[in-house]
VEXVEXVO-578818 format. One line per 4 residues: for each residue x, y, z of N, C-alpha, C. Coordinates in nm, 3 decimals. Atoms other than C-alpha are relative to their C-alpha. Layout:
X Y Z X Y Z X Y Z; ...
***
This chain:
0.069 -0.108 -0.059 0.000 -0.012 0.028 0.073 0.137 -0.072; -0.068 -0.095 0.061 0.143 0.360 -0.100 -0.058 0.094 0.117; 0.029 -0.072 -0.092 0.202 0.603 0.151 -0.079 0.118 -0.043; 0.059 -0.096 0.022 -0.026 0.939 0.138 0.116 0.066 -0.093
-0.106 -0.181 0.077 0.294 1.138 -0.026 0.035 -0.078 -0.097; -0.067 0.068 0.148 0.395 0.839 -0.268 -0.143 0.003 -0.056; 0.097 -0.003 0.155 0.025 0.844 -0.408 -0.015 0.145 -0.005; 0.008 -0.199 0.079 0.045 1.240 -0.410 0.087 0.008 -0.104
-0.119 0.021 0.101 0.377 1.167 -0.609 -0.037 -0.062 -0.131; 0.038 0.026 0.110 0.216 0.946 -0.840 -0.083 0.042 -0.076; 0.133 -0.069 0.004 -0.108 1.137 -0.868 0.035 0.150 -0.061; -0.013 -0.132 0.045 0.062 1.457 -0.982 0.156 -0.043 -0.126
-0.085 0.031 0.095 0.335 1.288 -1.207 -0.002 -0.132 -0.082; 0.012 0.107 0.135 0.202 0.965 -1.389 -0.167 -0.023 -0.016; 0.138 0.025 0.027 -0.152 1.005 -1.307 -0.098 -0.132 0.046; 0.033 0.093 -0.049 -0.437 0.753 -1.218 0.001 -0.137 -0.103
-0.023 0.078 0.087 -0.344 0.528 -1.547 0.156 -0.073 0.087; -0.097 0.054 -0.033 -0.012 0.430 -1.342 -0.061 -0.137 0.159; 0.055 0.050 -0.108 -0.266 0.291 -1.061 -0.117 -0.123 -0.057; 0.150 0.086 0.113 -0.539 0.108 -1.334 0.053 -0.077 0.023
-0.011 0.082 0.035 -0.555 -0.202 -1.319 -0.101 0.006 -0.116; 0.155 0.003 0.056 -0.896 -0.216 -1.507 -0.054 0.083 -0.002; 0.124 -0.029 -0.031 -1.220 -0.042 -1.588 -0.048 -0.078 0.010; 0.061 0.090 -0.048 -1.428 -0.198 -1.414 -0.171 0.047 -0.047
0.123 -0.033 0.021 -1.779 -0.031 -1.508 0.077 0.148 -0.125; -0.008 -0.065 0.118 -1.760 0.206 -1.840 -0.030 0.194 0.068; 0.088 -0.107 0.001 -1.880 0.595 -1.869 -0.069 -0.021 -0.067; 0.110 0.046 0.011 -2.102 0.476 -2.107 -0.099 -0.078 0.097
0.078 0.074 -0.088 -2.222 0.208 -1.894 -0.121 0.059 0.157; 0.037 -0.117 -0.127 -2.280 0.455 -1.588 -0.120 0.091 -0.050; 0.084 -0.050 0.087 -2.464 0.672 -1.805 -0.131 -0.058 -0.039; 0.093 0.042 0.002 -2.704 0.455 -1.920 -0.100 -0.051 0.126
0.080 0.059 -0.120 -2.792 0.306 -1.563 -0.028 0.102 0.070; 0.005 -0.090 -0.069 -2.780 0.623 -1.401 -0.113 0.030 -0.072; 0.097 -0.038 0.086 -3.047 0.730 -1.654 -0.100 -0.109 0.025; 0.140 0.112 -0.043 -3.243 0.393 -1.585 -0.058 -0.007 0.123
0.039 -0.017 -0.174 -3.306 0.427 -1.205 -0.025 0.121 0.031; 0.043 -0.138 -0.054 -3.338 0.779 -1.247 -0.180 -0.058 -0.055; 0.069 0.034 0.048 -3.623 0.684 -1.469 -0.103 -0.102 0.087; 0.049 0.103 -0.093 -3.755 0.381 -1.234 -0.058 0.076 0.136
0.010 -0.118 -0.063 -3.748 0.657 -0.949 -0.092 0.075 -0.041; 0.092 -0.108 0.032 -3.945 0.913 -1.114 -0.157 -0.086 -0.008; 0.105 0.057 0.003 -4.220 0.640 -1.186 -0.042 -0.005 0.131; 0.025 0.068 -0.182 -4.203 0.526 -0.825 -0.029 0.111 0.092
0.065 -0.119 -0.087 -4.235 0.869 -0.656 -0.055 0.105 -0.075; 0.140 -0.051 -0.019 -4.499 0.991 -0.876 -0.133 0.081 0.055; 0.143 -0.012 -0.073 -4.708 1.197 -0.770 0.058 0.059 0.197; -0.051 -0.048 -0.091 -4.478 1.306 -0.507 0.158 0.048 0.085
-0.097 -0.073 -0.018 -4.171 1.495 -0.349 0.135 -0.083 0.033; -0.155 0.106 -0.115 -3.877 1.274 -0.239 0.128 0.084 0.024; -0.147 -0.043 -0.088 -3.573 1.406 -0.011 0.090 -0.050 -0.056; -0.137 0.128 0.010 -3.257 1.269 -0.185 0.066 0.080 0.112
-0.115 0.011 -0.088 -2.991 1.234 0.070 0.110 -0.064 -0.075; -0.099 0.040 0.035 -2.675 1.252 -0.039 0.089 -0.068 0.105; -0.126 0.000 -0.087 -2.392 1.060 0.155 0.139 0.061 -0.053; -0.144 -0.022 0.069 -2.060 1.258 0.124 0.100 -0.089 0.001
-0.043 -0.110 0.134 -1.859 1.297 -0.051 -0.028 -0.091 -0.098; 0.012 0.018 0.156 -1.855 1.019 -0.276 -0.105 -0.059 -0.073; 0.092 0.063 0.049 -2.178 0.967 -0.366 -0.088 0.109 -0.079; 0.031 -0.116 0.054 -2.179 1.362 -0.523 -0.035 -0.014 -0.131
0.002 -0.009 0.069 -2.114 1.253 -0.823 -0.131 -0.069 -0.091; 0.101 0.107 0.025 -2.393 0.977 -0.836 -0.121 0.092 -0.028; 0.096 -0.049 -0.038 -2.632 1.213 -0.725 -0.012 0.141 -0.123; 0.078 -0.072 0.102 -2.607 1.460 -0.987 0.025 -0.002 -0.118
0.085 0.093 0.092 -2.652 1.241 -1.218 -0.092 0.000 -0.040; 0.146 0.010 -0.018 -2.916 1.125 -1.138 -0.138 0.094 0.001; 0.058 -0.099 -0.035 -3.079 1.434 -1.055 -0.007 0.028 -0.137; 0.009 -0.058 0.140 -3.011 1.565 -1.419 -0.116 -0.132 -0.086
0.119 0.157 0.056 -3.261 1.223 -1.498 -0.098 0.023 0.041; 0.165 0.019 -0.077 -3.563 1.288 -1.246 -0.092 0.065 -0.068; 0.121 -0.047 0.064 -3.895 1.406 -1.422 -0.075 0.016 0.138; 0.106 -0.039 -0.163 -4.028 1.439 -1.031 0.058 0.135 0.037
-0.061 -0.113 -0.104 -4.014 1.754 -0.808 0.082 -0.083 0.106; -0.090 0.034 -0.063 -3.742 1.684 -0.607 0.062 0.086 0.125; -0.074 -0.097 -0.106 -3.578 1.816 -0.267 0.145 -0.076 0.034; -0.085 0.033 -0.013 -3.190 1.786 -0.157 0.076 -0.009 0.093
-0.082 -0.028 -0.187 -3.001 1.744 0.191 0.140 -0.097 -0.100; -0.106 0.117 -0.007 -2.676 1.553 0.260 0.046 -0.010 0.082; -0.097 0.083 -0.135 -2.477 1.360 0.533 0.125 0.019 -0.033; -0.108 0.090 0.045 -2.164 1.288 0.583 -0.013 -0.068 0.184
0.013 0.158 -0.145 -2.065 0.970 0.820 0.160 0.002 -0.043; -0.076 0.032 0.025 -1.738 0.891 0.897 0.023 -0.146 0.071; 0.030 0.106 -0.052 -1.678 0.547 0.944 0.109 -0.142 -0.048; -0.146 0.073 0.011 -1.273 0.442 0.883 0.049 0.030 0.154
-0.114 0.025 -0.132 -1.048 0.318 1.156 0.085 0.115 -0.074; -0.108 -0.057 -0.026 -0.746 0.500 1.237 0.107 -0.083 -0.124; -0.093 0.072 0.066 -0.540 0.461 0.934 -0.008 -0.101 -0.097; 0.111 0.070 0.068 -0.767 0.240 0.761 -0.047 0.036 -0.138
0.138 0.015 0.115 -0.916 0.162 0.412 -0.135 -0.040 -0.024; 0.104 0.148 -0.028 -1.170 -0.113 0.518 -0.080 0.092 0.129; 0.114 -0.050 -0.072 -1.448 0.024 0.705 -0.004 -0.096 0.128; 0.022 0.037 -0.106 -1.434 -0.035 1.043 -0.072 0.055 0.126
-0.021 -0.136 -0.097 -1.519 0.139 1.419 -0.189 -0.038 -0.041; 0.181 -0.025 -0.012 -1.887 0.240 1.497 0.010 0.140 -0.064; 0.031 -0.201 0.079 -1.980 0.576 1.231 -0.060 0.052 0.077; 0.084 -0.136 -0.083 -2.062 0.881 1.341 0.003 0.098 -0.112
0.049 -0.107 0.091 -2.224 1.142 1.184 0.063 0.173 -0.002; -0.107 -0.137 0.022 -2.004 1.455 1.065 -0.087 0.094 -0.005; 0.098 -0.129 0.046 -2.289 1.655 0.877 -0.101 -0.093 0.004; 0.143 0.016 -0.004 -2.631 1.636 0.960 -0.053 0.074 -0.068
0.139 -0.020 0.096 -2.952 1.670 0.751 -0.033 0.174 0.021; 0.023 -0.162 -0.023 -3.061 2.087 0.743 -0.187 -0.055 -0.008; 0.138 -0.020 0.055 -3.416 1.952 0.657 -0.055 -0.132 0.075; 0.060 0.124 -0.116 -3.674 1.764 0.875 -0.070 -0.065 -0.054
0.033 0.126 0.050 -3.776 1.427 0.752 -0.132 -0.047 0.022; 0.150 0.075 -0.042 -4.087 1.345 0.932 -0.120 0.053 -0.135; 0.132 0.024 0.122 -4.375 1.234 0.673 0.078 0.094 -0.141; -0.097 -0.005 0.135 -4.100 1.287 0.404 0.014 -0.117 -0.026
-0.049 0.101 0.075 -4.034 1.067 0.148 0.175 0.014 -0.079; -0.141 -0.030 0.033 -3.695 0.993 0.170 0.118 -0.115 -0.072; -0.086 0.068 0.012 -3.423 0.849 -0.021 0.144 0.035 -0.030; -0.130 -0.068 0.007 -3.086 0.838 0.020 0.079 -0.060 -0.111
-0.118 0.054 0.105 -2.791 0.806 -0.223 0.054 -0.020 0.062; -0.129 0.075 -0.079 -2.496 0.592 -0.159 0.070 0.028 -0.123; -0.078 0.015 0.110 -2.192 0.572 -0.362 -0.005 -0.136 -0.021; -0.058 0.148 -0.007 -2.098 0.168 -0.260 -0.043 -0.035 0.156
-0.039 0.085 -0.141 -2.171 -0.037 0.001 0.039 -0.111 0.038; -0.043 0.110 0.039 -2.003 -0.294 0.110 -0.036 -0.080 0.099; 0.113 0.093 -0.096 -2.027 -0.426 0.481 -0.118 0.000 0.006; 0.109 -0.024 -0.018 -2.296 -0.235 0.512 -0.066 0.063 0.146
0.023 -0.048 -0.149 -2.253 -0.112 0.892 -0.045 0.151 -0.042; -0.002 -0.182 0.020 -2.223 0.304 0.762 -0.148 -0.031 -0.028; 0.166 -0.012 -0.018 -2.577 0.256 0.619 -0.057 -0.019 0.035; 0.081 0.038 -0.100 -2.729 0.099 0.853 0.003 0.045 0.125
-0.059 -0.108 -0.117 -2.620 0.333 1.088 -0.077 0.092 -0.033; 0.143 -0.125 0.086 -2.821 0.588 0.850 -0.118 -0.019 0.024; 0.151 0.046 0.013 -3.089 0.411 0.795 -0.125 -0.008 0.145; 0.049 -0.007 -0.113 -3.170 0.392 1.184 0.002 0.092 0.065
0.029 -0.151 -0.064 -3.095 0.740 1.303 -0.146 0.063 -0.119; 0.110 -0.073 0.087 -3.350 0.842 0.979 -0.084 -0.062 0.061; 0.126 0.100 -0.018 -3.601 0.583 1.062 -0.104 0.076 0.192; 0.023 -0.081 -0.080 -3.612 0.782 1.402 -0.096 0.098 0.032
0.108 -0.094 0.035 -3.747 1.074 1.259 -0.106 -0.001 -0.055; 0.136 0.025 0.110 -4.007 0.936 1.107 -0.028 0.033 -0.147; -0.047 -0.033 0.174 -3.982 0.961 0.759 -0.123 -0.069 -0.046; 0.091 0.087 0.069 -4.298 0.842 0.549 0.062 -0.116 -0.108
-0.071 0.104 0.016 -4.095 0.657 0.405 0.148 0.032 -0.070; -0.151 0.003 0.045 -3.723 0.549 0.326 0.060 -0.120 -0.069; -0.016 0.077 0.122 -3.552 0.388 0.044 0.176 0.014 -0.001; -0.120 -0.074 0.020 -3.181 0.373 -0.033 0.017 -0.038 -0.169
-0.072 -0.032 0.162 -3.020 0.419 -0.398 0.108 -0.060 0.005; -0.161 0.025 -0.048 -2.691 0.256 -0.411 0.026 0.010 -0.167; -0.062 0.057 0.165 -2.466 0.261 -0.755 0.077 -0.116 0.002; -0.069 0.122 0.030 -2.263 0.006 -0.626 -0.004 -0.074 0.147
0.010 0.078 -0.126 -2.310 -0.309 -0.408 0.087 -0.122 -0.023; -0.147 0.144 -0.005 -2.028 -0.571 -0.304 -0.080 -0.036 0.118; 0.051 0.128 -0.111 -2.234 -0.815 -0.125 0.112 -0.130 0.078; -0.067 0.107 -0.099 -1.925 -1.051 -0.050 0.081 0.070 0.097
-0.029 -0.038 -0.128 -1.803 -0.805 0.198 -0.088 0.064 0.087; 0.125 -0.053 -0.068 -2.189 -0.760 0.383 -0.015 -0.081 0.098; 0.052 0.014 -0.122 -2.214 -0.777 0.741 -0.081 0.037 0.076; 0.144 -0.061 -0.054 -2.521 -0.625 0.799 -0.121 0.023 -0.098
0.063 -0.026 0.069 -2.826 -0.635 0.589 -0.046 0.123 -0.038; 0.011 -0.088 0.036 -2.867 -0.365 0.384 -0.161 0.014 -0.128; 0.082 -0.019 0.122 -3.214 -0.296 0.189 -0.024 0.108 -0.108; -0.053 -0.098 0.122 -3.113 -0.167 -0.133 -0.141 -0.031 -0.119
0.140 0.005 0.103 -3.452 -0.052 -0.347 0.063 0.029 -0.174; 0.006 -0.023 0.132 -3.269 0.086 -0.613 0.160 0.010 -0.079; -0.123 0.062 0.004 -2.937 -0.059 -0.744 0.060 0.029 -0.122; -0.088 -0.014 0.125 -2.664 0.051 -1.036 0.053 -0.156 -0.009
-0.130 0.127 0.042 -2.410 -0.255 -1.040 0.047 -0.102 0.153; -0.067 0.122 -0.181 -2.324 -0.545 -0.748 0.124 0.027 -0.098; -0.191 -0.014 0.022 -1.943 -0.561 -0.787 0.097 -0.130 0.037; -0.118 0.095 -0.098 -1.689 -0.838 -0.687 0.102 0.078 0.098
-0.077 -0.038 -0.105 -1.501 -0.764 -0.389 0.137 0.016 -0.048; -0.128 -0.001 0.052 -1.230 -0.557 -0.558 0.027 0.228 0.093; -0.033 -0.173 -0.017 -1.072 -0.163 -0.440 -0.005 0.075 -0.143; 0.056 -0.039 0.117 -1.261 0.030 -0.690 0.047 0.133 0.041
-0.002 -0.157 -0.032 -1.235 0.433 -0.737 -0.030 0.070 -0.138; 0.045 -0.080 0.122 -1.352 0.681 -0.971 -0.118 0.020 0.030; 0.127 -0.048 -0.055 -1.714 0.861 -1.017 -0.021 -0.028 0.101; 0.069 0.014 -0.169 -1.713 0.995 -0.684 0.057 -0.085 0.132
-0.017 0.091 -0.060 -1.550 0.698 -0.571 0.180 0.030 0.037; -0.163 -0.099 -0.071 -1.170 0.843 -0.377 0.098 -0.139 -0.007; -0.125 0.061 0.004 -0.834 0.655 -0.397 0.106 0.103 0.118; -0.051 -0.115 -0.034 -0.716 0.848 -0.102 -0.023 0.127 -0.045
0.037 -0.212 0.017 -0.895 1.200 -0.183 0.036 -0.010 -0.185; -0.023 -0.020 0.177 -0.773 1.144 -0.563 -0.075 -0.080 -0.033; 0.038 0.057 0.127 -0.889 1.074 -0.863 -0.245 -0.021 0.025; 0.155 0.048 -0.026 -1.309 1.099 -0.761 -0.052 0.056 -0.140
0.057 0.008 0.109 -1.344 1.261 -1.073 -0.021 -0.032 -0.094; 0.026 0.130 0.079 -1.279 0.990 -1.306 -0.158 0.009 -0.048; 0.111 0.012 0.066 -1.589 0.943 -1.538 0.001 -0.143 0.014; 0.033 0.159 -0.018 -1.593 0.543 -1.488 0.076 -0.054 0.123
-0.069 0.056 -0.099 -1.508 0.309 -1.198 0.111 -0.053 -0.068; -0.113 0.129 0.069 -1.180 0.133 -1.268 0.025 -0.105 0.166; -0.054 0.111 -0.085 -1.014 -0.169 -1.055 0.109 0.081 0.049; -0.145 -0.008 -0.022 -0.683 -0.035 -0.840 0.064 -0.113 -0.004
-0.171 0.130 -0.037 -0.338 -0.292 -0.877 -0.011 0.040 0.133; 0.010 0.060 -0.121 -0.309 -0.492 -0.627 0.127 0.032 0.062; -0.087 -0.010 -0.111 0.023 -0.376 -0.555 -0.002 0.141 0.028; 0.042 -0.141 -0.033 -0.142 -0.024 -0.485 -0.102 -0.018 0.094
0.088 0.003 -0.063 -0.364 -0.149 -0.252 -0.035 0.032 0.128
***
């Protein structure tokens, strides 16, 4: 695994191609699937105004593209959740809310928009918290699902892609805060994980 300083040097001098094993999901596949999800969500929420709650930071690109295709009126708010142990890349420990909603969700139709679900602990924590605030409905829309890593059941209503247990980056997902801006999702070379 590269240190942050080493990754910084690679990012600035070689770019993401030095770290990329292969493209897992192409820009075109993402564009098509996000449009399909938006169509399904628009049908399911017809006559209602869902509140899209984006889990920062990874979900921002997915949320933005999803919103472009929605045909129903909707509102947006954001949450940030810290779930990483000190110095670890794998989620561990008790998730904690570092940025909470500004919107009262009572009697609202809430749709959580998340980039990736792996162990399930973070999203389970958020779902339990929001359930106490009495929304009219509460559903999950995840771009990626990594079921091989699941430790806690998560009810995913809208899913973009199921992926294998590989370390991925791009399209909002970071590699130590780098490369969120890539228009595709790639797999990190084993030697850099």
